[in-house]
All heavy atoms as a GROMACS GRO file, in nm:
protein
  580
    1MET      N    1  -0.313   1.024   2.017
    1MET     CA    2  -0.365   0.890   2.034
    1MET      C    3  -0.518   0.892   2.043
    1MET      O    4  -0.588   0.809   1.984
    1MET     CB    5  -0.302   0.831   2.160
    1MET     CG    6  -0.356   0.693   2.196
    1MET     SD    7  -0.310   0.574   2.072
    1MET     CE    8  -0.384   0.431   2.135
    2LYS      N    9  -0.574   0.991   2.120
    2LYS     CA   10  -0.720   1.000   2.132
    2LYS      C   11  -0.786   1.030   1.999
    2LYS      O   12  -0.892   0.980   1.971
    2LYS     CB   13  -0.757   1.107   2.232
    2LYS     CG   14  -0.729   1.072   2.375
    2LYS     CD   15  -0.778   1.179   2.471
    2LYS     CE   16  -0.748   1.145   2.613
    2LYS     NZ   17  -0.794   1.249   2.705
    3ALA      N   18  -0.720   1.111   1.919
    3ALA     CA   19  -0.776   1.146   1.787
    3ALA      C   20  -0.784   1.021   1.697
    3ALA      O   21  -0.886   1.001   1.631
    3ALA     CB   22  -0.692   1.254   1.720
    4LYS      N   23  -0.682   0.938   1.700
    4LYS     CA   24  -0.682   0.818   1.617
    4LYS      C   25  -0.791   0.722   1.664
    4LYS      O   26  -0.858   0.659   1.582
    4LYS     CB   27  -0.547   0.748   1.624
    4LYS     CG   28  -0.438   0.821   1.548
    4LYS     CD   29  -0.308   0.745   1.555
    4LYS     CE   30  -0.198   0.824   1.484
    4LYS     NZ   31  -0.068   0.756   1.490
    5LEU      N   32  -0.811   0.712   1.797
    5LEU     CA   33  -0.914   0.627   1.850
    5LEU      C   34  -1.052   0.675   1.808
    5LEU      O   35  -1.137   0.602   1.772
    5LEU     CB   36  -0.901   0.619   2.001
    5LEU     CG   37  -0.997   0.527   2.077
    5LEU    CD1   38  -0.976   0.381   2.030
    5LEU    CD2   39  -0.978   0.540   2.223
    6GLY      N   40  -1.070   0.809   1.817
    6GLY     CA   41  -1.198   0.870   1.778
    6GLY      C   42  -1.230   0.851   1.632
    6GLY      O   43  -1.343   0.817   1.592
    7VAL      N   44  -1.131   0.874   1.546
    7VAL     CA   45  -1.151   0.854   1.403
    7VAL      C   46  -1.179   0.710   1.371
    7VAL      O   47  -1.264   0.677   1.290
    7VAL     CB   48  -1.029   0.906   1.324
    7VAL    CG1   49  -1.039   0.867   1.178
    7VAL    CG2   50  -1.020   1.059   1.335
    8SER      N   51  -1.109   0.619   1.438
    8SER     CA   52  -1.131   0.476   1.415
    8SER      C   53  -1.272   0.438   1.456
    8SER      O   54  -1.338   0.361   1.382
    8SER     CB   55  -1.031   0.393   1.498
    8SER     OG   56  -0.898   0.421   1.458
    9ALA      N   57  -1.321   0.490   1.567
    9ALA     CA   58  -1.455   0.462   1.610
    9ALA      C   59  -1.558   0.517   1.510
    9ALA      O   60  -1.658   0.449   1.479
    9ALA     CB   61  -1.481   0.522   1.747
   10LEU      N   62  -1.531   0.637   1.457
   10LEU     CA   63  -1.625   0.694   1.359
   10LEU      C   64  -1.627   0.615   1.231
   10LEU      O   65  -1.732   0.593   1.170
   10LEU     CB   66  -1.586   0.840   1.331
   10LEU     CG   67  -1.622   0.940   1.439
   10LEU    CD1   68  -1.564   1.078   1.406
   10LEU    CD2   69  -1.772   0.948   1.461
   11VAL      N   70  -1.510   0.564   1.189
   11VAL     CA   71  -1.506   0.483   1.066
   11VAL      C   72  -1.582   0.352   1.089
   11VAL      O   73  -1.657   0.306   1.000
   11VAL     CB   74  -1.358   0.457   1.026
   11VAL    CG1   75  -1.348   0.349   0.921
   11VAL    CG2   76  -1.293   0.587   0.973
   12LEU      N   77  -1.564   0.291   1.207
   12LEU     CA   78  -1.636   0.167   1.236
   12LEU      C   79  -1.787   0.190   1.243
   12LEU      O   80  -1.865   0.107   1.193
   12LEU     CB   81  -1.586   0.106   1.366
   12LEU     CG   82  -1.448   0.039   1.361
   12LEU    CD1   83  -1.406  -0.005   1.499
   12LEU    CD2   84  -1.446  -0.075   1.263
   13LEU      N   85  -1.829   0.304   1.300
   13LEU     CA   86  -1.971   0.333   1.302
   13LEU      C   87  -2.026   0.357   1.162
   13LEU      O   88  -2.135   0.314   1.129
   13LEU     CB   89  -1.994   0.459   1.388
   13LEU     CG   90  -1.987   0.441   1.536
   13LEU    CD1   91  -1.993   0.575   1.609
   13LEU    CD2   92  -2.097   0.350   1.588
   14PHE      N   93  -1.947   0.424   1.077
   14PHE     CA   94  -1.988   0.447   0.940
   14PHE      C   95  -2.004   0.314   0.865
   14PHE      O   96  -2.104   0.289   0.797
   14PHE     CB   97  -1.886   0.537   0.870
   14PHE     CG   98  -1.918   0.562   0.724
   14PHE    CD1   99  -2.024   0.642   0.690
   14PHE    CD2  100  -1.847   0.506   0.622
   14PHE    CE1  101  -2.059   0.670   0.558
   14PHE    CE2  102  -1.876   0.529   0.492
   14PHE     CZ  103  -1.985   0.612   0.459
   15LEU      N  104  -1.904   0.225   0.882
   15LEU     CA  105  -1.914   0.094   0.815
   15LEU      C  106  -2.028   0.011   0.873
   15LEU      O  107  -2.097  -0.059   0.800
   15LEU     CB  108  -1.779   0.023   0.830
   15LEU     CG  109  -1.661   0.082   0.756
   15LEU    CD1  110  -1.534   0.007   0.788
   15LEU    CD2  111  -1.688   0.084   0.606
   16GLY      N  112  -2.052   0.022   1.001
   16GLY     CA  113  -2.165  -0.046   1.064
   16GLY      C  114  -2.299   0.004   1.007
   16GLY      O  115  -2.392  -0.074   0.981
   17GLY      N  116  -2.310   0.135   0.986
   17GLY     CA  117  -2.430   0.190   0.925
   17GLY      C  118  -2.450   0.141   0.782
   17GLY      O  119  -2.561   0.107   0.741
   18LEU      N  120  -2.340   0.133   0.708
   18LEU     CA  121  -2.350   0.080   0.571
   18LEU      C  122  -2.392  -0.066   0.572
   18LEU      O  123  -2.471  -0.106   0.486
   18LEU     CB  124  -2.219   0.099   0.497
   18LEU     CG  125  -2.174   0.240   0.462
   18LEU    CD1  126  -2.044   0.241   0.390
   18LEU    CD2  127  -2.283   0.312   0.384
   19TRP      N  128  -2.341  -0.141   0.670
   19TRP     CA  129  -2.379  -0.281   0.679
   19TRP      C  130  -2.530  -0.291   0.709
   19TRP      O  131  -2.599  -0.376   0.654
   19TRP     CB  132  -2.298  -0.355   0.781
   19TRP     CG  133  -2.356  -0.490   0.808
   19TRP    CD1  134  -2.415  -0.532   0.922
   19TRP    CD2  135  -2.370  -0.599   0.714
   19TRP    NE1  136  -2.462  -0.663   0.907
   19TRP    CE2  137  -2.434  -0.703   0.779
   19TRP    CE3  138  -2.329  -0.616   0.581
   19TRP    CZ2  139  -2.461  -0.824   0.718
   19TRP    CZ3  140  -2.356  -0.737   0.523
   19TRP    CH2  141  -2.421  -0.840   0.589
   20LEU      N  142  -2.578  -0.210   0.802
   20LEU     CA  143  -2.721  -0.215   0.832
   20LEU      C  144  -2.808  -0.186   0.711
   20LEU      O  145  -2.913  -0.242   0.692
   20LEU     CB  146  -2.757  -0.117   0.946
   20LEU     CG  147  -2.720  -0.160   1.084
   20LEU    CD1  148  -2.746  -0.049   1.185
   20LEU    CD2  149  -2.798  -0.285   1.124
   21ILE      N  150  -2.761  -0.096   0.626
   21ILE     CA  151  -2.834  -0.064   0.503
   21ILE      C  152  -2.833  -0.184   0.406
   21ILE      O  153  -2.936  -0.216   0.346
   21ILE     CB  154  -2.776   0.061   0.436
   21ILE    CG1  155  -2.804   0.184   0.524
   21ILE    CG2  156  -2.835   0.081   0.298
   21ILE    CD1  157  -2.728   0.307   0.479
   22ALA      N  158  -2.722  -0.251   0.400
   22ALA     CA  159  -2.707  -0.361   0.303
   22ALA      C  160  -2.757  -0.496   0.357
   22ALA      O  161  -2.792  -0.585   0.278
   22ALA     CB  162  -2.559  -0.376   0.262
   23ALA      N  163  -2.764  -0.512   0.489
   23ALA     CA  164  -2.794  -0.641   0.551
   23ALA      C  165  -2.924  -0.706   0.505
   23ALA      O  166  -2.925  -0.825   0.477
   23ALA     CB  167  -2.791  -0.630   0.703
   24PRO      N  168  -3.033  -0.633   0.496
   24PRO     CA  169  -3.160  -0.701   0.456
   24PRO      C  170  -3.150  -0.769   0.320
   24PRO      O  171  -3.210  -0.873   0.297
   24PRO     CB  172  -3.263  -0.587   0.452
   24PRO     CG  173  -3.205  -0.478   0.532
   24PRO     CD  174  -3.058  -0.492   0.525
   25PHE      N  175  -3.071  -0.713   0.232
   25PHE     CA  176  -3.057  -0.767   0.097
   25PHE      C  177  -2.945  -0.872   0.092
   25PHE      O  178  -2.956  -0.972   0.020
   25PHE     CB  179  -3.030  -0.653   0.000
   25PHE     CG  180  -3.128  -0.540   0.019
   25PHE    CD1  181  -3.091  -0.425   0.084
   25PHE    CD2  182  -3.259  -0.553  -0.024
   25PHE    CE1  183  -3.180  -0.322   0.104
   25PHE    CE2  184  -3.349  -0.450  -0.005
   25PHE     CZ  185  -3.313  -0.335   0.061
   26ALA      N  186  -2.835  -0.849   0.167
   26ALA     CA  187  -2.726  -0.943   0.169
   26ALA      C  188  -2.758  -1.070   0.242
   26ALA      O  189  -2.724  -1.179   0.197
   26ALA     CB  190  -2.601  -0.878   0.230
   27VAL      N  191  -2.827  -1.060   0.353
   27VAL     CA  192  -2.862  -1.175   0.432
   27VAL      C  193  -2.985  -1.246   0.376
   27VAL      O  194  -2.998  -1.367   0.386
   27VAL     CB  195  -2.884  -1.137   0.580
   27VAL    CG1  196  -2.929  -1.253   0.663
   27VAL    CG2  197  -2.755  -1.078   0.636
   28GLY      N  198  -3.074  -1.170   0.318
   28GLY     CA  199  -3.189  -1.230   0.248
   28GLY      C  200  -3.319  -1.232   0.324
   28GLY      O  201  -3.410  -1.304   0.288
   29TYR      N  202  -3.334  -1.152   0.433
   29TYR     CA  203  -3.461  -1.153   0.500
   29TYR      C  204  -3.560  -1.052   0.440
   29TYR      O  205  -3.671  -1.041   0.487
   29TYR     CB  206  -3.448  -1.134   0.651
   29TYR     CG  207  -3.386  -1.007   0.702
   29TYR    CD1  208  -3.459  -0.890   0.713
   29TYR    CD2  209  -3.253  -1.007   0.745
   29TYR    CE1  210  -3.400  -0.776   0.761
   29TYR    CE2  211  -3.194  -0.893   0.793
   29TYR     CZ  212  -3.270  -0.777   0.802
   29TYR     OH  213  -3.209  -0.663   0.850
   30GLN      N  214  -3.516  -0.981   0.338
   30GLN     CA  215  -3.605  -0.895   0.260
   30GLN      C  216  -3.640  -0.969   0.131
   30GLN      O  217  -3.552  -0.990   0.048
   30GLN     CB  218  -3.540  -0.761   0.229
   30GLN     CG  219  -3.617  -0.673   0.131
   30GLN     CD  220  -3.756  -0.643   0.182
   30GLN    OE1  221  -3.779  -0.609   0.295
   30GLN    NE2  222  -3.853  -0.657   0.093
   31PRO      N  223  -3.767  -1.009   0.114
   31PRO     CA  224  -3.804  -1.080  -0.008
   31PRO      C  225  -3.780  -0.993  -0.133
   31PRO      O  226  -3.810  -0.875  -0.134
   31PRO     CB  227  -3.953  -1.108   0.008
   31PRO     CG  228  -3.985  -1.084   0.151
   31PRO     CD  229  -3.880  -0.989   0.205
   32ARG      N  230  -3.722  -1.056  -0.232
   32ARG     CA  231  -3.694  -0.985  -0.356
   32ARG      C  232  -3.823  -0.943  -0.426
   32ARG      O  233  -3.915  -1.026  -0.450
   32ARG     CB  234  -3.614  -1.074  -0.452
   32ARG     CG  235  -3.576  -1.004  -0.583
   32ARG     CD  236  -3.486  -1.089  -0.662
   32ARG     NE  237  -3.355  -1.088  -0.593
   32ARG     CZ  238  -3.242  -1.103  -0.654
   32ARG    NH1  239  -3.238  -1.130  -0.781
   32ARG    NH2  240  -3.128  -1.099  -0.588
   33GLY      N  241  -3.838  -0.815  -0.454
   33GLY     CA  242  -3.952  -0.764  -0.522
   33GLY      C  243  -4.074  -0.746  -0.434
   33GLY      O  244  -4.177  -0.698  -0.483
   34GLY      N  245  -4.065  -0.782  -0.308
   34GLY     CA  246  -4.179  -0.769  -0.218
   34GLY      C  247  -4.177  -0.638  -0.145
   34GLY      O  248  -4.084  -0.560  -0.151
   35ALA      N  249  -4.287  -0.613  -0.073
   35ALA     CA  250  -4.292  -0.491   0.010
   35ALA      C  251  -4.192  -0.504   0.121
   35ALA      O  252  -4.162  -0.614   0.169
   35ALA     CB  253  -4.433  -0.472   0.066
   36TYR      N  254  -4.135  -0.391   0.160
   36TYR     CA  255  -4.037  -0.392   0.267
   36TYR      C  256  -4.101  -0.439   0.399
   36TYR      O  257  -4.203  -0.388   0.439
   36TYR     CB  258  -3.976  -0.256   0.286
   36TYR     CG  259  -3.872  -0.214   0.185
   36TYR    CD1  260  -3.812  -0.092   0.188
   36TYR    CD2  261  -3.835  -0.301   0.081
   36TYR    CE1  262  -3.715  -0.056   0.094
   36TYR    CE2  263  -3.741  -0.266  -0.012
   36TYR     CZ  264  -3.681  -0.143  -0.005
   36TYR     OH  265  -3.586  -0.105  -0.094
   37VAL      N  266  -4.032  -0.533   0.462
   37VAL     CA  267  -4.078  -0.582   0.593
   37VAL      C  268  -4.031  -0.481   0.698
   37VAL      O  269  -3.944  -0.396   0.674
   37VAL     CB  270  -4.027  -0.723   0.624
   37VAL    CG1  271  -4.083  -0.824   0.523
   37VAL    CG2  272  -3.873  -0.727   0.622
   38ASP      N  273  -4.090  -0.489   0.817
   38ASP     CA  274  -4.055  -0.392   0.924
   38ASP      C  275  -3.907  -0.392   0.957
   38ASP      O  276  -3.849  -0.286   0.984
   38ASP     CB  277  -4.138  -0.418   1.048
   38ASP     CG  278  -4.286  -0.383   1.030
   38ASP    OD1  279  -4.314  -0.305   0.938
   38ASP    OD2  280  -4.368  -0.435   1.106
   39ALA      N  281  -3.848  -0.510   0.958
   39ALA     CA  282  -3.703  -0.518   0.990
   39ALA      C  283  -3.618  -0.447   0.889
   39ALA      O  284  -3.518  -0.380   0.921
   39ALA     CB  285  -3.660  -0.663   1.000
   40THR      N  286  -3.658  -0.452   0.762
   40THR     CA  287  -3.582  -0.383   0.655
   40THR      C  288  -3.596  -0.229   0.674
   40THR      O  289  -3.498  -0.157   0.665
   40THR     CB  290  -3.633  -0.424   0.519
   40THR    OG1  291  -3.617  -0.565   0.502
   40THR    CG2  292  -3.563  -0.350   0.408
   41ILE      N  293  -3.716  -0.184   0.701
   41ILE     CA  294  -3.738  -0.040   0.721
   41ILE      C  295  -3.655   0.008   0.840
   41ILE      O  296  -3.588   0.112   0.833
   41ILE     CB  297  -3.887  -0.010   0.739
   41ILE    CG1  298  -3.963  -0.045   0.612
   41ILE    CG2  299  -3.912   0.132   0.781
   41ILE    CD1  300  -4.114  -0.041   0.626
   42ASN      N  301  -3.657  -0.068   0.946
   42ASN     CA  302  -3.577  -0.032   1.065
   42ASN      C  303  -3.428  -0.028   1.034
   42ASN      O  304  -3.361   0.067   1.070
   42ASN     CB  305  -3.607  -0.134   1.176
   42ASN     CG  306  -3.536  -0.097   1.303
   42ASN    OD1  307  -3.542   0.015   1.348
   42ASN    ND2  308  -3.466  -0.193   1.364
   43ASP      N  309  -3.377  -0.128   0.964
   43ASP     CA  310  -3.236  -0.128   0.926
   43ASP      C  311  -3.199  -0.013   0.836
   43ASP      O  312  -3.093   0.047   0.850
   43ASP     CB  313  -3.198  -0.263   0.859
   43ASP     CG  314  -3.174  -0.374   0.959
   43ASP    OD1  315  -3.183  -0.348   1.080
   43ASP    OD2  316  -3.148  -0.487   0.915
   44LEU      N  317  -3.286   0.018   0.740
   44LEU     CA  318  -3.255   0.128   0.650
   44LEU      C  319  -3.250   0.262   0.721
   44LEU      O  320  -3.161   0.343   0.699
   44LEU     CB  321  -3.358   0.133   0.536
   44LEU     CG  322  -3.352   0.017   0.436
   44LEU    CD1  323  -3.464   0.029   0.334
   44LEU    CD2  324  -3.217   0.011   0.367
   45TRP      N  325  -3.348   0.289   0.812
   45TRP     CA  326  -3.351   0.413   0.885
   45TRP      C  327  -3.233   0.423   0.981
   45TRP      O  328  -3.163   0.526   0.984
   45TRP     CB  329  -3.480   0.431   0.963
   45TRP     CG  330  -3.591   0.488   0.876
   45TRP    CD1  331  -3.698   0.422   0.828
   45TRP    CD2  332  -3.603   0.624   0.832
   45TRP    NE1  333  -3.775   0.509   0.753
   45TRP    CE2  334  -3.720   0.632   0.756
   45TRP    CE3  335  -3.525   0.738   0.852
   45TRP    CZ2  336  -3.762   0.751   0.699
   45TRP    CZ3  337  -3.567   0.855   0.791
   45TRP    CH2  338  -3.684   0.862   0.714
   46LEU      N  339  -3.215   0.318   1.062
   46LEU     CA  340  -3.106   0.321   1.161
   46LEU      C  341  -2.969   0.324   1.093
   46LEU      O  342  -2.880   0.399   1.134
   46LEU     CB  343  -3.118   0.201   1.253
   46LEU     CG  344  -3.022   0.200   1.371
   46LEU    CD1  345  -3.040   0.321   1.459
   46LEU    CD2  346  -3.041   0.075   1.451
   47GLY      N  347  -2.951   0.243   0.991
   47GLY     CA  348  -2.824   0.242   0.918
   47GLY      C  349  -2.795   0.375   0.850
   47GLY      O  350  -2.683   0.424   0.854
   48GLY      N  351  -2.896   0.433   0.790
   48GLY     CA  352  -2.879   0.563   0.727
   48GLY      C  353  -2.844   0.671   0.826
   48GLY      O  354  -2.758   0.756   0.800
   49LEU      N  355  -2.911   0.670   0.937
   49LEU     CA  356  -2.884   0.768   1.046
   49LEU      C  357  -2.743   0.750   1.100
   49LEU      O  358  -2.670   0.847   1.113
   49LEU     CB  359  -2.987   0.754   1.158
   49LEU     CG  360  -2.974   0.852   1.274
   49LEU    CD1  361  -3.004   0.992   1.229
   49LEU    CD2  362  -3.066   0.809   1.384
   50LEU      N  363  -2.707   0.627   1.128
   50LEU     CA  364  -2.574   0.599   1.181
   50LEU      C  365  -2.464   0.636   1.081
   50LEU      O  366  -2.364   0.703   1.117
   50LEU     CB  367  -2.562   0.449   1.217
   50LEU     CG  368  -2.446   0.405   1.298
   50LEU    CD1  369  -2.448   0.471   1.434
   50LEU    CD2  370  -2.453   0.255   1.316
   51ALA      N  371  -2.482   0.597   0.956
   51ALA     CA  372  -2.381   0.629   0.854
   51ALA      C  373  -2.375   0.781   0.831
   51ALA      O  374  -2.267   0.838   0.818
   51ALA     CB  375  -2.413   0.556   0.726
   52GLY      N  376  -2.492   0.844   0.828
   52GLY     CA  377  -2.493   0.987   0.805
   52GLY      C  378  -2.430   1.069   0.914
   52GLY      O  379  -2.346   1.159   0.891
   53VAL      N  380  -2.463   1.038   1.038
   53VAL     CA  381  -2.404   1.113   1.151
   53VAL      C  382  -2.255   1.088   1.163
   53VAL      O  383  -2.178   1.184   1.181
   53VAL     CB  384  -2.477   1.075   1.284
   53VAL    CG1  385  -2.402   1.126   1.406
   53VAL    CG2  386  -2.617   1.124   1.282
   54SER      N  387  -2.211   0.965   1.145
   54SER     CA  388  -2.068   0.938   1.153
   54SER      C  389  -1.993   1.004   1.033
   54SER      O  390  -1.880   1.053   1.052
   54SER     CB  391  -2.039   0.791   1.162
   54SER     OG  392  -2.094   0.720   1.051
   55PHE      N  393  -2.054   1.007   0.917
   55PHE     CA  394  -1.988   1.070   0.803
   55PHE      C  395  -1.975   1.220   0.827
   55PHE      O  396  -1.868   1.280   0.800
   55PHE     CB  397  -2.067   1.044   0.676
   55PHE     CG  398  -2.007   1.106   0.553
   55PHE    CD1  399  -1.895   1.049   0.495
   55PHE    CD2  400  -2.057   1.221   0.498
   55PHE    CE1  401  -1.835   1.108   0.384
   55PHE    CE2  402  -2.001   1.279   0.386
   55PHE     CZ  403  -1.887   1.222   0.330
   56VAL      N  404  -2.080   1.282   0.878
   56VAL     CA  405  -2.073   1.428   0.908
   56VAL      C  406  -1.965   1.454   1.012
   56VAL      O  407  -1.888   1.549   1.000
   56VAL     CB  408  -2.210   1.480   0.952
   56VAL    CG1  409  -2.200   1.619   1.012
   56VAL    CG2  410  -2.308   1.479   0.833
   57ALA      N  411  -1.957   1.368   1.115
   57ALA     CA  412  -1.857   1.385   1.216
   57ALA      C  413  -1.716   1.369   1.160
   57ALA      O  414  -1.624   1.444   1.197
   57ALA     CB  415  -1.877   1.288   1.330
   58LEU      N  416  -1.697   1.277   1.068
   58LEU     CA  417  -1.566   1.261   1.004
   58LEU      C  418  -1.530   1.383   0.916
   58LEU      O  419  -1.416   1.426   0.920
   58LEU     CB  420  -1.565   1.137   0.917
   58LEU     CG  421  -1.548   1.003   0.988
   58LEU    CD1  422  -1.582   0.887   0.896
   58LEU    CD2  423  -1.410   0.990   1.047
   59VAL      N  424  -1.627   1.438   0.849
   59VAL     CA  425  -1.602   1.560   0.767
   59VAL      C  426  -1.567   1.676   0.859
   59VAL      O  427  -1.476   1.754   0.828
   59VAL     CB  428  -1.725   1.591   0.679
   59VAL    CG1  429  -1.713   1.729   0.616
   59VAL    CG2  430  -1.741   1.485   0.572
   60VAL      N  431  -1.637   1.691   0.969
   60VAL     CA  432  -1.607   1.799   1.064
   60VAL      C  433  -1.467   1.784   1.122
   60VAL      O  434  -1.391   1.877   1.132
   60VAL     CB  435  -1.713   1.807   1.175
   60VAL    CG1  436  -1.671   1.900   1.290
   60VAL    CG2  437  -1.847   1.853   1.118
   61TYR      N  438  -1.432   1.659   1.158
   61TYR     CA  439  -1.298   1.631   1.206
   61TYR      C  440  -1.192   1.666   1.105
   61TYR      O  441  -1.091   1.727   1.134
   61TYR     CB  442  -1.284   1.488   1.253
   61TYR     CG  443  -1.148   1.454   1.296
   61TYR    CD1  444  -1.100   1.491   1.423
   61TYR    CD2  445  -1.055   1.392   1.209
   61TYR    CE1  446  -0.971   1.464   1.461
   61TYR    CE2  447  -0.925   1.366   1.251
   61TYR     CZ  448  -0.885   1.401   1.375
   61TYR     OH  449  -0.757   1.378   1.412
   62ALA      N  450  -1.213   1.626   0.979
   62ALA     CA  451  -1.114   1.650   0.871
   62ALA      C  452  -1.103   1.800   0.849
   62ALA      O  453  -0.991   1.849   0.831
   62ALA     CB  454  -1.157   1.577   0.744
   63ALA      N  455  -1.216   1.873   0.850
   63ALA     CA  456  -1.211   2.019   0.832
   63ALA      C  457  -1.130   2.084   0.945
   63ALA      O  458  -1.051   2.175   0.921
   63ALA     CB  459  -1.351   2.075   0.823
   64ASP      N  460  -1.154   2.039   1.067
   64ASP     CA  461  -1.082   2.096   1.180
   64ASP      C  462  -0.930   2.065   1.172
   64ASP      O  463  -0.848   2.148   1.202
   64ASP     CB  464  -1.141   2.037   1.311
   64ASP     CG  465  -1.080   2.106   1.432
   64ASP    OD1  466  -1.079   2.232   1.438
   64ASP    OD2  467  -1.037   2.033   1.524
   65ALA      N  468  -0.899   1.940   1.128
   65ALA     CA  469  -0.758   1.906   1.113
   65ALA      C  470  -0.690   1.991   1.004
   65ALA      O  471  -0.577   2.037   1.022
   65ALA     CB  472  -0.745   1.758   1.079
   66LEU      N  473  -0.762   2.014   0.893
   66LEU     CA  474  -0.704   2.101   0.788
   66LEU      C  475  -0.688   2.246   0.834
   66LEU      O  476  -0.591   2.310   0.801
   66LEU     CB  477  -0.794   2.095   0.664
   66LEU     CG  478  -0.787   1.962   0.585
   66LEU    CD1  479  -0.891   1.965   0.472
   66LEU    CD2  480  -0.647   1.943   0.528
   67ARG      N  481  -0.786   2.292   0.912
   67ARG     CA  482  -0.776   2.428   0.966
   67ARG      C  483  -0.656   2.438   1.061
   67ARG      O  484  -0.584   2.536   1.057
   67ARG     CB  485  -0.907   2.461   1.044
   67ARG     CG  486  -0.915   2.605   1.088
   67ARG     CD  487  -1.044   2.641   1.158
   67ARG     NE  488  -1.161   2.594   1.083
   67ARG     CZ  489  -1.247   2.499   1.128
   67ARG    NH1  490  -1.228   2.444   1.245
   67ARG    NH2  491  -1.351   2.464   1.056
   68GLU      N  492  -0.634   2.335   1.144
   68GLU     CA  493  -0.519   2.334   1.231
   68GLU      C  494  -0.391   2.335   1.156
   68GLU      O  495  -0.296   2.405   1.190
   68GLU     CB  496  -0.527   2.213   1.324
   68GLU     CG  497  -0.411   2.199   1.423
   68GLU     CD  498  -0.406   2.311   1.526
   68GLU    OE1  499  -0.513   2.368   1.557
   68GLU    OE2  500  -0.296   2.341   1.572
   69LEU      N  501  -0.382   2.256   1.049
   69LEU     CA  502  -0.260   2.255   0.966
   69LEU      C  503  -0.239   2.390   0.899
   69LEU      O  504  -0.123   2.438   0.891
   69LEU     CB  505  -0.270   2.147   0.861
   69LEU     CG  506  -0.249   2.005   0.907
   69LEU    CD1  507  -0.280   1.906   0.794
   69LEU    CD2  508  -0.110   1.984   0.961
   70ALA      N  509  -0.343   2.454   0.853
   70ALA     CA  510  -0.329   2.585   0.790
   70ALA      C  511  -0.280   2.689   0.893
   70ALA      O  512  -0.195   2.773   0.861
   70ALA     CB  513  -0.463   2.629   0.729
   71ASN      N  514  -0.334   2.681   1.014
   71ASN     CA  515  -0.288   2.774   1.118
   71ASN      C  516  -0.141   2.753   1.155
   71ASN      O  517  -0.067   2.848   1.176
   71ASN     CB  518  -0.376   2.762   1.240
   71ASN     CG  519  -0.512   2.824   1.226
   71ASN    OD1  520  -0.530   2.911   1.139
   71ASN    ND2  521  -0.609   2.783   1.305
   72ARG      N  522  -0.100   2.626   1.160
   72ARG     CA  523   0.043   2.598   1.190
   72ARG      C  524   0.130   2.653   1.079
   72ARG      O  525   0.235   2.707   1.101
   72ARG     CB  526   0.062   2.448   1.201
   72ARG     CG  527   0.011   2.390   1.328
   72ARG     CD  528   0.043   2.244   1.340
   72ARG     NE  529  -0.024   2.182   1.454
   72ARG     CZ  530  -0.013   2.056   1.485
   72ARG    NH1  531   0.060   1.975   1.409
   72ARG    NH2  532  -0.076   2.008   1.587
   73GLY      N  533   0.087   2.635   0.953
   73GLY     CA  534   0.162   2.688   0.839
   73GLY      C  535   0.172   2.839   0.841
   73GLY      O  536   0.275   2.894   0.810
   74LYS      N  537   0.062   2.904   0.883
   74LYS     CA  538   0.060   3.050   0.887
   74LYS      C  539   0.158   3.096   0.997
   74LYS      O  540   0.230   3.193   0.978
   74LYS     CB  541  -0.080   3.100   0.920
   74LYS     CG  542  -0.090   3.250   0.908
   74LYS     CD  543  -0.225   3.309   0.941
   74LYS     CE  544  -0.343   3.218   0.939
   74LYS     NZ  545  -0.469   3.285   0.979
   75HIS      N  546   0.161   3.030   1.111
   75HIS     CA  547   0.248   3.066   1.223
   75HIS      C  548   0.396   3.046   1.185
   75HIS      O  549   0.481   3.125   1.222
   75HIS     CB  550   0.215   2.992   1.349
   75HIS     CG  551   0.080   3.030   1.408
   75HIS    ND1  552   0.051   3.158   1.442
   75HIS    CD2  553  -0.026   2.955   1.434
   75HIS    CE1  554  -0.073   3.163   1.490
   75HIS    NE2  555  -0.122   3.039   1.488
   76VAL      N  556   0.424   2.941   1.108
   76VAL     CA  557   0.558   2.914   1.064
   76VAL      C  558   0.605   3.023   0.965
   76VAL      O  559   0.716   3.071   0.968
   76VAL     CB  560   0.575   2.773   1.005
   76VAL    CG1  561   0.709   2.754   0.938
   76VAL    CG2  562   0.551   2.670   1.110
   77ALA      N  563   0.514   3.062   0.876
   77ALA     CA  564   0.547   3.164   0.777
   77ALA      C  565   0.566   3.302   0.842
   77ALA      O  566   0.649   3.381   0.793
   77ALA     CB  567   0.439   3.173   0.670
   78ASP      N  568   0.494   3.332   0.951
   78ASP     CA  569   0.505   3.458   1.018
   78ASP      C  570   0.635   3.468   1.096
   78ASP      O  571   0.686   3.576   1.121
   78ASP     CB  572   0.388   3.479   1.114
   78ASP     CG  573   0.260   3.501   1.042
   78ASP    OD1  574   0.262   3.537   0.922
   78ASP    OD2  575   0.151   3.484   1.105
   79ALA      N  576   0.693   3.356   1.141
   79ALA     CA  577   0.811   3.359   1.225
   79ALA      C  578   0.938   3.388   1.147
   79ALA      O  579   0.955   3.401   1.037
   79ALA     CB  580   0.830   3.223   1.294
   0.00000   0.00000   0.00000
């Protein structure tokens, strides 16, 4: 149960980071063709950091889950 909650939180953080990256353009507070305003720069950095860290955490979790499955398979084959 805890693992599902953790993965769900990481997915939500990843999606939140993607939204922060897209928000200046989707909402329209970044002028088209203009220099990036401070809010856009902030959203891009924070969204990129949030999406990147959560993506790396998801990859680490998936690798650990695959390693656990491989170990279980090895123990079943040895028995």
